[in-house]
Backbone as CSV, one residue per row, in Angstrom:
resi,resn,N_x,N_y,N_z,CA_x,CA_y,CA_z,C_x,C_y,C_z
1,GLU,-90.604,-19.963,-26.067,-91.370,-20.927,-24.970,-90.358,-21.570,-24.000
2,LYS,-90.848,-22.020,-22.916,-90.632,-22.889,-21.720,-89.774,-24.316,-21.970
3,ASN,-90.418,-25.099,-23.552,-89.987,-25.880,-23.953,-88.540,-26.176,-25.017
4,ASP,-88.652,-24.372,-25.307,-87.858,-24.536,-26.372,-86.426,-23.120,-25.933
5,ARG,-86.081,-23.488,-24.360,-85.165,-22.580,-23.925,-83.806,-22.898,-24.364
6,TYR,-83.479,-23.801,-24.305,-82.280,-24.064,-25.448,-82.651,-24.186,-26.747
7,GLY,-83.380,-24.572,-27.281,-83.669,-25.225,-28.451,-83.397,-24.095,-29.605
8,LYS,-84.959,-24.757,-30.663,-84.906,-23.182,-31.876,-85.715,-22.210,-31.400
9,GLY,-86.362,-21.992,-30.101,-86.548,-20.373,-29.724,-86.780,-19.854,-30.472
10,ILE,-86.310,-18.356,-30.813,-87.241,-17.374,-31.543,-85.351,-16.373,-31.905
11,VAL,-85.634,-16.165,-33.332,-84.237,-15.265,-33.204,-84.316,-14.311,-32.977
12,VAL,-83.430,-13.813,-32.528,-83.895,-12.177,-31.898,-82.615,-11.004,-32.052
13,SER,-82.146,-11.715,-33.280,-80.134,-11.181,-32.907,-80.432,-11.767,-34.729
14,THR,-79.216,-10.754,-35.561,-78.105,-11.518,-36.240,-77.001,-12.207,-35.670
15,GLY,-76.990,-13.123,-36.618,-74.748,-13.253,-35.763,-73.786,-12.705,-35.821
16,TYR,-72.954,-12.417,-34.305,-71.774,-11.680,-34.780,-70.386,-12.496,-34.829
17,THR,-69.845,-12.296,-35.592,-68.435,-13.803,-35.524,-67.287,-13.269,-34.028
18,LYS,-67.053,-12.050,-33.425,-66.467,-11.534,-32.183,-67.420,-10.963,-31.442
19,ASN,-66.905,-11.859,-30.449,-67.506,-11.498,-28.949,-67.419,-9.621,-29.191
20,ASP,-66.072,-9.394,-29.015,-66.408,-7.551,-29.063,-66.770,-7.264,-30.568
21,ASP,-67.333,-7.665,-31.361,-68.209,-6.712,-32.351,-69.023,-5.603,-31.518
22,PRO,-68.764,-4.200,-31.806,-69.532,-3.094,-31.188,-71.111,-3.518,-31.164
23,ASN,-71.504,-4.098,-33.027,-73.310,-4.355,-32.511,-73.715,-5.272,-31.775
24,ALA,-72.716,-6.120,-31.411,-72.608,-7.245,-30.309,-72.832,-6.813,-28.405
25,VAL,-71.595,-6.276,-28.768,-71.840,-5.559,-27.737,-72.790,-4.817,-26.669
26,ALA,-73.738,-4.014,-27.499,-74.314,-3.487,-27.531,-75.936,-4.297,-27.405
27,PHE,-76.221,-4.832,-28.131,-77.024,-5.858,-28.262,-77.280,-6.649,-26.710
28,VAL,-75.813,-6.865,-26.650,-75.907,-7.945,-25.253,-76.379,-7.165,-24.118
29,SER,-75.711,-5.755,-24.024,-76.315,-4.883,-22.823,-77.242,-3.925,-23.006
30,GLU,-78.060,-3.961,-23.734,-78.546,-2.811,-23.854,-80.451,-4.043,-24.367
31,ALA,-80.386,-4.493,-25.122,-81.173,-5.075,-25.457,-81.364,-6.900,-24.607
32,VAL,-80.554,-6.891,-24.652,-80.722,-8.597,-23.378,-81.212,-8.106,-22.327
33,PRO,-81.242,-7.133,-21.780,-81.550,-7.378,-19.758,-83.065,-6.622,-20.270
34,ILE,-83.267,-6.029,-21.460,-85.027,-5.233,-21.071,-85.291,-6.961,-21.466
35,ILE,-85.283,-7.480,-22.987,-85.557,-9.007,-22.644,-85.853,-9.990,-21.635
36,HIS,-85.225,-10.038,-20.579,-84.919,-10.893,-19.475,-85.813,-10.362,-18.959
37,ARG,-85.754,-9.460,-18.424,-86.758,-8.763,-17.740,-88.467,-8.625,-17.976
38,TYR,-88.449,-8.883,-19.518,-90.092,-9.342,-19.657,-90.250,-10.875,-19.442
39,LEU,-88.900,-11.003,-20.085,-89.294,-13.313,-19.838,-89.729,-13.534,-18.148
40,ASP,-88.788,-12.243,-17.531,-88.928,-12.769,-15.567,-90.543,-12.463,-15.616
41,GLN,-91.281,-12.062,-16.235,-92.889,-11.688,-15.150,-93.664,-12.487,-16.397
42,HIS,-93.295,-13.469,-16.356,-93.988,-14.273,-17.084,-93.459,-15.650,-16.213
43,GLY,-91.998,-15.779,-15.597,-91.769,-16.498,-15.297,-92.106,-17.169,-13.603
44,SER,-91.337,-18.337,-12.978,-91.238,-18.869,-11.459,-90.368,-19.039,-10.592
45,PRO,-90.391,-18.907,-9.706,-89.007,-20.130,-9.115,-89.030,-21.268,-9.726
46,ALA,-90.262,-22.089,-9.997,-90.409,-23.601,-10.468,-89.873,-23.381,-11.295
47,ASP,-89.697,-22.916,-12.437,-88.968,-22.905,-13.893,-87.821,-22.625,-14.316
48,SER,-87.174,-22.211,-12.645,-85.401,-22.274,-12.767,-84.775,-23.718,-12.018
49,THR,-85.898,-24.328,-11.087,-85.514,-25.290,-10.442,-85.921,-26.821,-11.744
50,SER,-85.120,-27.844,-10.577,-85.182,-29.342,-11.403,-84.332,-29.944,-10.324
51,GLU,-85.498,-31.502,-10.359,-85.230,-32.857,-9.652,-83.529,-33.296,-10.089
52,PRO,-82.771,-33.645,-9.094,-81.464,-34.231,-8.631,-81.065,-35.343,-10.351
53,VAL,-80.554,-34.903,-11.028,-79.984,-36.208,-11.893,-79.234,-37.455,-11.073
54,THR,-79.965,-38.297,-11.023,-79.691,-40.121,-10.433,-79.088,-40.748,-11.613
55,SER,-79.278,-40.455,-12.545,-78.395,-41.387,-13.829,-78.097,-40.307,-14.810
56,TYR,-76.979,-40.675,-15.420,-76.467,-39.724,-16.062,-76.511,-40.465,-17.869
57,GLN,-77.364,-39.573,-18.802,-77.372,-39.507,-19.979,-76.152,-39.698,-21.133
58,PHE,-75.545,-38.486,-20.923,-74.721,-37.621,-21.772,-73.032,-37.626,-21.180
59,PHE,-72.700,-38.584,-20.305,-71.586,-38.904,-19.579,-70.988,-40.731,-18.511
60,ASP,-70.054,-41.087,-18.726,-69.660,-41.949,-18.178,-68.820,-41.647,-16.757
61,GLU,-69.412,-42.517,-15.766,-68.701,-42.383,-14.467,-68.176,-43.369,-14.240
62,LYS,-66.889,-42.970,-13.751,-66.192,-44.088,-13.477,-64.849,-43.673,-12.503
63,ASN,-65.777,-44.250,-11.111,-64.548,-43.800,-9.844,-64.655,-42.925,-9.726
64,GLY,-65.436,-41.873,-9.396,-65.911,-40.537,-9.281,-65.431,-39.243,-10.594
65,VAL,-65.324,-39.687,-11.912,-64.806,-39.133,-12.705,-65.742,-39.330,-14.516
66,TYR,-65.902,-38.407,-14.677,-67.193,-38.382,-15.683,-66.231,-38.605,-17.055
67,ASN,-66.571,-38.938,-18.171,-65.910,-38.858,-19.296,-67.033,-38.708,-20.163
68,LEU,-67.200,-37.404,-20.952,-68.352,-37.200,-22.061,-68.581,-38.335,-22.724
69,LYS,-69.680,-38.542,-23.270,-69.561,-39.723,-24.228,-69.353,-39.076,-25.553
70,ASN,-68.960,-40.347,-26.191,-68.474,-39.385,-27.854,-69.476,-40.421,-28.752
71,LYS,-69.632,-40.146,-29.943,-69.789,-40.828,-30.878,-69.251,-41.407,-31.395
72,LYS,-68.366,-42.106,-31.441,-66.538,-42.381,-32.225,-67.183,-43.661,-33.465
73,ALA,-67.935,-44.155,-33.652,-68.418,-44.991,-34.735,-68.773,-44.009,-35.732
74,GLY,-69.721,-42.992,-35.659,-69.794,-42.572,-36.265,-68.672,-41.303,-37.075
75,ALA,-68.206,-40.580,-36.289,-67.019,-39.339,-36.579,-66.050,-40.543,-37.612
76,ILE,-65.526,-41.692,-37.344,-64.563,-43.132,-37.883,-65.215,-43.101,-39.347
77,LEU,-66.310,-43.259,-39.506,-67.255,-43.469,-40.568,-66.937,-42.200,-41.531
78,PHE,-67.154,-41.113,-41.038,-66.932,-39.916,-41.871,-66.009,-40.093,-41.970
79,GLY,-64.890,-39.861,-41.216,-63.292,-39.557,-41.470,-63.007,-40.942,-42.870
80,LEU,-63.391,-42.192,-42.653,-63.003,-43.504,-44.101,-63.615,-42.436,-45.103
81,PHE,-64.880,-41.987,-44.647,-65.522,-41.462,-46.094,-64.681,-40.072,-46.718
82,PHE,-64.503,-39.318,-46.041,-63.668,-38.112,-46.472,-62.178,-38.700,-46.949
83,ILE,-61.459,-40.149,-46.523,-60.542,-40.562,-47.025,-60.639,-41.243,-48.379
84,GLY,-61.286,-41.757,-48.478,-62.454,-42.533,-49.762,-62.354,-41.751,-50.871
85,LEU,-63.139,-40.648,-50.869,-62.903,-39.516,-51.341,-61.994,-38.626,-51.977
86,GLY,-61.079,-38.775,-50.471,-59.975,-38.065,-50.983,-58.876,-38.733,-52.265
87,VAL,-58.455,-40.236,-51.924,-58.100,-40.823,-52.855,-58.770,-40.655,-54.002
88,TRP,-59.923,-41.168,-54.071,-60.600,-40.987,-55.663,-60.563,-39.764,-56.271
89,LEU,-60.282,-38.432,-55.724,-60.078,-37.750,-56.440,-59.095,-37.467,-56.789
90,PHE,-58.317,-38.046,-56.043,-56.393,-37.737,-56.413,-56.234,-38.593,-58.393
91,ASN,-57.100,-39.372,-57.769,-56.280,-40.672,-58.985,-57.530,-40.389,-59.991
92,ALA,-58.866,-39.311,-59.955,-59.738,-38.936,-60.991,-58.881,-37.756,-62.344
93,PRO,-59.503,-38.106,-63.576,-58.499,-37.026,-64.407,-58.947,-35.309,-64.327
94,ALA,-58.144,-35.186,-64.372,-58.496,-33.391,-63.752,-58.141,-32.148,-64.396
95,ASN,-58.661,-31.380,-65.264,-57.913,-30.327,-66.011,-56.839,-29.710,-65.871
96,SER,-57.014,-29.388,-64.246,-55.882,-28.473,-63.061,-55.943,-29.048,-62.283
97,ALA,-54.348,-29.903,-62.574,-53.678,-30.254,-61.528,-53.623,-29.735,-60.179
98,ILE,-53.612,-28.819,-60.105,-53.336,-27.384,-58.665,-55.442,-27.883,-57.522
99,MET,-55.888,-28.087,-58.980,-57.450,-27.515,-58.113,-57.507,-28.827,-57.463
100,MET,-57.578,-29.581,-58.320,-57.212,-31.139,-57.572,-56.585,-31.291,-56.362
101,ALA,-55.788,-31.005,-56.169,-54.649,-31.088,-54.728,-54.986,-30.319,-54.019
102,LEU,-55.616,-29.176,-54.110,-56.256,-28.371,-53.064,-57.476,-29.114,-52.849
103,MET,-58.087,-30.313,-53.498,-59.416,-30.648,-52.980,-59.051,-31.674,-52.563
104,THR,-58.288,-32.643,-53.075,-57.790,-33.553,-52.326,-56.721,-33.509,-50.930
105,LEU,-56.650,-32.321,-50.762,-55.949,-31.767,-49.340,-56.894,-31.883,-48.119
106,LEU,-57.997,-30.690,-48.725,-59.009,-30.839,-48.598,-59.884,-31.578,-47.961
107,MET,-60.265,-32.677,-48.346,-60.864,-34.104,-48.058,-59.816,-34.585,-46.906
108,PHE,-58.787,-34.569,-46.841,-58.142,-35.427,-46.080,-58.043,-34.588,-44.673
109,PHE,-58.323,-33.108,-44.685,-58.455,-32.669,-43.432,-59.207,-32.370,-42.678
110,LEU,-60.643,-32.730,-43.870,-61.766,-33.539,-42.892,-61.871,-34.466,-42.554
111,ALA,-61.243,-35.500,-42.968,-61.023,-36.940,-42.758,-59.835,-37.152,-41.137
112,PHE,-59.822,-36.309,-41.075,-58.535,-35.722,-39.683,-59.050,-35.111,-38.658
113,VAL,-60.025,-34.463,-39.126,-60.840,-33.488,-38.305,-61.739,-34.169,-37.248
114,PHE,-62.766,-35.226,-38.236,-63.508,-36.440,-37.606,-63.132,-37.398,-37.087
115,ILE,-61.866,-37.778,-37.782,-61.326,-39.036,-36.881,-60.543,-38.862,-35.404
116,ASN,-59.653,-37.339,-35.332,-59.381,-36.925,-34.649,-60.407,-36.192,-32.770
117,ALA,-61.995,-36.076,-33.705,-63.268,-35.497,-33.113,-63.259,-37.266,-31.968
118,ALA,-63.466,-38.326,-33.001,-63.474,-39.606,-32.549,-62.918,-40.115,-31.527
119,PHE,-61.338,-39.951,-31.363,-60.536,-40.148,-30.130,-60.669,-38.824,-29.560
120,THR,-61.168,-37.749,-29.315,-60.798,-36.685,-28.112,-61.368,-37.088,-27.273
121,THR,-61.542,-37.000,-26.003,-61.825,-37.101,-24.866,-61.852,-35.746,-24.135
122,ILE,-63.476,-35.582,-23.236,-64.108,-34.612,-22.122,-64.214,-34.865,-20.927
123,THR,-63.074,-34.784,-20.314,-63.101,-35.804,-19.026,-63.572,-34.579,-18.048
124,PHE,-64.202,-34.689,-16.604,-64.487,-34.155,-15.942,-63.947,-34.463,-14.359
125,ASP,-63.160,-34.204,-13.575,-63.270,-34.921,-12.102,-63.064,-33.721,-11.110
126,PRO,-64.091,-33.894,-10.439,-64.596,-33.308,-9.436,-63.700,-33.443,-8.382
127,ALA,-62.934,-34.588,-8.169,-62.366,-34.601,-6.948,-60.940,-33.726,-7.402
128,ASP,-60.215,-33.205,-8.295,-58.823,-32.706,-8.569,-59.573,-30.790,-8.963
129,GLN,-61.162,-31.029,-9.217,-61.895,-29.978,-9.997,-60.984,-29.303,-11.009
130,THR,-60.784,-30.024,-12.429,-60.250,-30.197,-13.593,-61.201,-30.389,-14.496
131,ILE,-60.763,-29.753,-16.046,-61.581,-30.283,-17.099,-60.457,-30.824,-18.095
132,ARG,-60.869,-31.709,-18.693,-59.298,-32.247,-19.356,-60.011,-32.646,-20.730
133,ARG,-58.811,-32.042,-21.441,-59.406,-32.283,-22.961,-58.271,-33.000,-24.013
134,THR,-58.755,-34.319,-24.366,-57.124,-34.608,-24.874,-57.376,-35.642,-25.822
135,GLY,-56.921,-35.578,-26.800,-56.703,-35.840,-28.266,-55.858,-36.622,-29.162
136,LEU,-56.073,-36.875,-30.416,-54.219,-37.658,-30.795,-53.342,-36.603,-31.072
137,LEU,-53.705,-35.049,-31.301,-52.401,-33.866,-31.485,-52.067,-33.409,-29.772
138,LYS,-50.985,-33.424,-28.893,-51.015,-32.796,-27.772,-50.608,-31.424,-27.626
139,PHE,-50.669,-31.192,-29.013,-50.850,-29.660,-28.881,-52.054,-28.565,-28.905
140,LEU,-53.180,-29.963,-29.060,-54.473,-29.483,-28.828,-55.299,-29.472,-27.583
141,ASN,-54.222,-30.883,-26.668,-55.000,-30.688,-25.284,-54.692,-30.100,-24.581
142,LYS,-55.914,-29.510,-23.547,-56.752,-28.471,-22.771,-56.881,-28.705,-21.420
143,GLN,-56.495,-28.016,-20.185,-56.358,-28.832,-19.231,-57.250,-27.245,-18.395
144,TYR,-58.557,-27.149,-17.668,-59.179,-25.781,-16.983,-59.008,-26.439,-15.469
145,PRO,-58.967,-25.530,-14.631,-59.603,-25.877,-13.397,-61.396,-25.313,-13.580
146,PHE,-61.711,-26.391,-12.630,-63.744,-25.667,-12.581,-63.341,-24.118,-12.112
147,SER,-62.637,-23.731,-11.832,-62.830,-21.855,-11.179,-62.596,-21.561,-11.872
148,ALA,-61.639,-21.525,-13.573,-61.725,-20.979,-14.572,-63.120,-20.805,-15.357
149,PHE,-63.825,-21.776,-15.141,-65.176,-21.743,-15.995,-65.839,-20.474,-16.178
150,ALA,-66.230,-19.723,-17.110,-66.733,-18.386,-16.946,-68.615,-18.499,-17.794
151,GLY,-69.423,-19.822,-17.765,-70.123,-20.278,-18.345,-70.497,-20.909,-19.391
152,VAL,-71.857,-21.210,-19.768,-72.376,-21.999,-20.974,-73.100,-20.942,-22.215
153,GLN,-72.589,-21.083,-22.944,-73.562,-20.554,-24.432,-74.298,-21.484,-24.728
154,THR,-75.359,-21.857,-25.161,-75.657,-22.271,-26.451,-76.228,-21.315,-27.502
155,VAL,-75.500,-21.941,-28.949,-75.650,-20.969,-29.814,-76.656,-22.550,-30.814
156,ARG,-77.727,-21.255,-31.626,-78.621,-22.294,-32.013,-78.221,-22.395,-34.508
157,HIS,-78.267,-23.458,-34.837,-77.863,-22.947,-35.938,-79.181,-23.317,-36.975
158,SER,-79.078,-22.401,-38.000,-79.694,-23.088,-38.711,-79.322,-22.904,-40.596
159,VAL,-80.241,-23.934,-40.656,-79.520,-23.463,-42.932,-81.446,-22.926,-43.447
160,ASN,-80.665,-21.831,-44.253,-81.811,-21.283,-44.922,-83.282,-21.111,-43.809
161,LEU,-83.266,-20.843,-42.606,-83.496,-20.236,-41.440,-84.812,-21.168,-40.984
162,ILE,-84.054,-22.535,-41.311,-84.427,-23.767,-40.802,-83.477,-24.026,-39.514
163,TYR,-84.337,-24.052,-38.485,-83.567,-24.308,-37.273,-82.682,-26.574,-37.515
164,THR,-81.854,-26.076,-37.892,-80.625,-27.117,-37.359,-80.189,-28.409,-36.475
165,ARG,-79.483,-27.473,-35.123,-78.787,-27.324,-33.944,-78.358,-27.024,-33.532
166,THR,-78.149,-27.250,-32.062,-77.235,-26.286,-30.964,-76.438,-26.420,-30.416
167,SER,-75.251,-26.111,-30.489,-74.010,-26.016,-29.919,-74.125,-25.530,-28.454
168,VAL,-73.646,-26.687,-27.759,-73.699,-25.566,-26.229,-71.425,-25.618,-26.433
169,ASN,-71.489,-24.641,-25.663,-70.434,-24.122,-25.714,-69.956,-23.872,-23.819
170,MET,-68.530,-24.378,-23.548,-68.256,-24.004,-22.884,-66.958,-23.005,-22.243
171,TYR,-67.458,-21.746,-21.316,-65.605,-20.625,-22.040,-65.274,-20.860,-19.902
172,PHE,-63.496,-20.414,-20.374,-62.640,-20.638,-19.357,-62.125,-19.359,-19.268
173,GLU,-62.226,-18.545,-18.485,-60.873,-17.596,-18.265,-59.431,-17.768,-18.417
174,ILE,-58.848,-17.255,-18.933,-57.208,-17.627,-19.158,-56.403,-16.913,-18.218
175,PRO,-55.582,-17.165,-17.337,-54.930,-16.315,-15.734,-54.349,-15.310,-16.920
176,GLY,-53.556,-13.779,-15.951,-53.285,-12.938,-17.294,-53.734,-12.364,-18.590
177,LYS,-54.792,-13.076,-19.082,-55.009,-12.563,-20.003,-56.891,-12.316,-19.978
178,ASN,-56.710,-10.529,-20.711,-58.084,-10.458,-20.851,-59.363,-11.219,-21.788
179,LYS,-58.669,-12.552,-22.138,-59.494,-13.218,-22.620,-60.348,-14.858,-22.565
180,GLN,-60.848,-15.343,-23.235,-61.381,-16.953,-22.849,-61.185,-17.462,-23.636
181,ASP,-60.722,-18.611,-23.277,-61.065,-20.063,-24.058,-62.336,-20.379,-24.610
182,VAL,-62.542,-21.158,-25.197,-64.372,-21.944,-25.752,-63.468,-23.041,-26.092
183,ILE,-64.659,-24.368,-25.494,-65.175,-26.002,-25.621,-66.163,-25.882,-26.172
184,THR,-66.293,-26.565,-27.498,-67.608,-27.343,-27.756,-67.706,-28.999,-27.284
185,VAL,-68.810,-28.838,-26.625,-68.786,-29.738,-25.430,-69.777,-30.723,-25.699
186,ALA,-71.379,-29.850,-26.600,-72.375,-30.761,-27.530,-72.830,-30.231,-28.948
187,SER,-73.032,-31.137,-29.726,-74.381,-30.191,-30.602,-75.493,-31.404,-30.562
188,LEU,-76.339,-30.910,-30.156,-78.132,-31.403,-30.087,-78.937,-30.672,-30.359
189,ARG,-80.172,-31.308,-30.999,-81.288,-31.140,-31.808,-82.325,-30.871,-30.701
190,ARG,-82.593,-31.422,-29.675,-83.816,-31.392,-29.096,-83.808,-30.444,-27.869
191,SER,-84.873,-30.112,-27.395,-84.668,-28.933,-26.435,-84.657,-29.515,-24.815
192,ARG,-84.676,-30.679,-25.236,-85.223,-31.135,-23.804,-83.503,-32.597,-23.787
193,ASN,-83.011,-32.601,-24.775,-82.109,-33.215,-24.536,-80.760,-31.800,-24.309
194,ILE,-80.904,-30.705,-24.591,-79.925,-29.661,-24.651,-79.899,-29.307,-23.152
195,ASP,-81.293,-29.019,-22.664,-81.614,-29.125,-21.179,-81.493,-30.109,-20.176
196,ARG,-81.467,-31.174,-20.807,-80.638,-32.794,-19.556,-79.417,-32.228,-19.618
197,PHE,-78.911,-32.355,-21.037,-77.365,-32.028,-20.352,-76.601,-31.277,-19.788
198,VAL,-76.988,-29.838,-19.939,-76.767,-28.800,-19.152,-77.073,-29.015,-17.323
199,ARG,-78.455,-29.813,-17.619,-78.504,-30.178,-16.091,-76.914,-31.538,-15.003
200,GLU,-76.917,-32.215,-16.349,-75.870,-33.098,-15.438,-74.898,-32.262,-16.104
201,LEU,-74.345,-31.471,-16.552,-73.069,-30.889,-16.270,-72.904,-29.874,-14.909
202,TYR,-73.523,-29.294,-15.096,-74.114,-28.175,-13.433,-73.582,-29.411,-12.516
203,GLN,-74.627,-30.108,-12.307,-74.448,-31.146,-11.330,-73.064,-31.555,-11.154
204,ILE,-72.365,-31.963,-12.296,-71.110,-32.677,-11.613,-70.247,-31.916,-11.544
205,MET,-70.429,-30.557,-12.013,-69.483,-29.378,-11.454,-69.687,-28.632,-9.853
206,LYS,-71.557,-29.327,-9.454,-71.343,-29.053,-8.550,-72.466,-26.639,-8.688
207,ILE,-72.504,-26.733,-9.696,-73.070,-25.472,-10.045,-74.165,-25.131,-9.525
């Protein structure tokens, strides 16, 4: 339905772990065009037009540069929780020292993931025509020109067939290689928020 074009929607395929999975390729090339033709019969040009964005809900603008808003406090709290859980596991009595060590390392790894996410910044610079992702570890930093942008993908997630959230991914072509990089830029639940996010993103990039 129009109100769920980016949200919970209707599942029409199983999930695929790789873009080059033969079944995924066949589904995209054979089934998707048929689905789109059917949907086009019930749509109108007004469905794909929207008013220009005058204020941004998901981006902070400063001197013409747009930073993606980040829920830093929540990510830090989760990170501290996993650190505390790791310390507790390390000091807890256990029958298997190896298993306990692995669980402790897992907790610290999860803590790092959340803390790194809290201090990761995604910046859109229309003047330089670049998108940059910077974080605590420099080797994870990425920079792409707007011209390498290959499209947005929305991935619906569910647990036990119950819709939970939708990830918004941006794909970029890698020069000289027949492959693409992907960055997850948002994880939202409500369809109207996903729609709004994509509108803001496209307006910043003037797409």
